[in-house]
C-alpha positions, 0 to 999 in steps of 0.5 A: 894315742894310737889309731888302728885301722884295717890294712888298705893295700890300694895306695894313696889317692895321689899315687893312683891318680898319677898312674891313670895319666893321661886318662881321667878318673871315671865319673862314677868312681870320682863321685864315689870317692867324693862321697867317701871323703864327705862321709869321713869328714862328716863323721869326724865333724859330728864327733867334734874332730877337725882333721886339718890335713885333708889331701890326696896323700892322706886318702888311702884306697882299698885294694880294688880301688873302689873305696877311699878312706881318710888317714893320717890324724897326726894334725887332728884336734878336738874342735873344743880345743880351738884355742890351742890350734895354730893357723900354720898347721897343714899342707899349704898347697891344700889350705883354703886361701883365707887360712894362708893370709 
């Protein structure tokens, strides 16, 4: 299976935030990013898909750095196939504490 998306040349959210240091992200931009991420996750969940690896490295920016889009569906699974999921999947630094123990 392959997912084809638009070309996003803004780099990852992680890389972008590192280039801003020591300054902080503008509040309006941060809220826009948060809404973009929430909409992406809501879209996945409404279609019964669990991403399982949400982290700044998997969030890609548009070239103008105004919109963020979710990427890397390598660990994603259909919610109906939960018996096939392993608890250890994902990036441990970004997992909820209850998943790690």
